[in-house]
Every structure is written in structure tokens, then in C-alpha cells.
C-alpha positions in Angstrom: -68.8 3.5 -11.3 -70.1 2.5 -14.7 -73.8 2.2 -15.5 -74.8 -1.4 -16.1 -77.7 -2.7 -18.1 -80.2 -5.2 -16.7 -78.4 -7.9 -18.7 -75.1 -7.0 -17.0 -76.7 -6.8 -13.5 -77.4 -10.5 -13.6 -73.8 -11.6 -14.0 -72.7 -9.1 -11.3 -75.2 -10.7 -8.9 -73.8 -14.2 -9.9 -70.3 -13.1 -9.2 -71.3 -11.7 -5.8 -73.0 -14.9 -4.9 -70.0 -16.9 -6.0 -67.7 -14.8 -3.9 -69.9 -15.1 -0.9 -70.0 -18.9 -1.3 -66.2 -19.0 -1.1 -64.5 -20.1 -4.3 -62.9 -23.5 -3.9 -64.8 -24.3 -0.7 -67.8 -26.5 -0.1 -68.1 -27.5 -3.8 -68.0 -23.9 -5.1 -65.9 -23.8 -8.3 -62.5 -22.1 -8.0 -63.0 -20.3 -11.4 -65.8 -18.0 -12.5 -66.3 -17.9 -16.2 -68.0 -15.0 -18.0 -69.5 -15.8 -21.4 -71.6 -13.8 -23.9 -72.0 -12.6 -27.4 -69.7 -9.9 -28.9 -70.5 -6.4 -27.7 -72.5 -7.4 -24.6 -70.1 -5.8 -22.1 -68.1 -8.8 -20.9 -64.8 -6.8 -20.9 -66.4 -3.9 -19.1 -67.8 -6.3 -16.4 -64.5 -8.2 -16.1 -62.4 -5.0 -15.6 -64.9 -3.7 -13.1 -64.8 -7.0 -11.1 -61.1 -7.2 -11.2 -60.6 -3.7 -9.7 -61.5 -5.0 -6.2 -60.4 -8.6 -6.5 -57.0 -10.0 -5.6 -55.3 -12.3 -8.1 -57.1 -12.1 -11.5 -56.0 -13.7 -14.7 -57.7 -12.6 -18.0 -57.9 -15.6 -20.3 -59.3 -15.7 -23.8 -60.0 -18.5 -26.3 -57.9 -16.9 -29.1 -55.0 -14.6 -29.4 -57.2 -12.1 -31.2 -59.6 -12.1 -28.2 -56.6 -11.6 -25.8 -55.5 -8.7 -28.0 -58.9 -7.1 -27.7 -58.8 -7.5 -23.9 -55.3 -5.8 -23.9 -56.7 -2.9 -26.0 -59.6 -2.4 -23.6 -57.3 -2.1 -20.6 -57.2 -5.6 -19.1 -53.8 -6.2 -17.5 -51.7 -9.1 -19.1 -54.4 -11.1 -20.9 -53.4 -14.3 -22.6 -54.9 -17.3 -24.2 -56.4 -20.0 -22.0 -53.9 -22.4 -23.6 -50.9 -20.3 -22.4 -52.4 -20.1 -18.9 -52.7 -23.9 -18.6 -49.5 -25.1 -20.3 -45.9 -24.3 -19.6 -43.0 -24.9 -22.1 -40.5 -27.6 -21.3 -36.9 -26.8 -22.2 
């Protein structure tokens, strides 16, 4: 298990609380969003959290950010736009 900084422990606790509350039930949001400045460990946290979770989608604001996620070992990352919209033929 990786060593996490105190700044990373806070979001880990937030995710644990969100999961205990039951995403999508009793007003708990269905989506957990992880934000932060570059180099703060978001990708490390996301990969760690996804290891034990079921269906996880990695979405990024830009194609470059999705590319970085892909390089860091996140499975099938894509832009948020491509997760939301589907192409009509």
C-alpha cells in the first residue's frame, strides 16, 4: 500500500464517507469528483481507490489529461465529453 501525505488522507476519508453513505441514495451524489493542482497525487489516489471499487470510469477535462492518466496506469481514461455524449450515425 502506498504512503499517503496528510493532504491525501483527507480525500481518502471523504471517499470512505461517501461510500458509507451509499452513492445515489438519500441525496448522496452518484459521482465522486477528485480535484487538485498538478502534482498533488490525484492519479495515485484515483488508482488506489479504483483497485477495490467495482465499475470505475476515469474522466478528464482534456485529451492531454486523459493521456497522462493512461501513462500512469489508469485503465481506459477518456475525456468527460466522450463519457457523456455518444455519436449518432
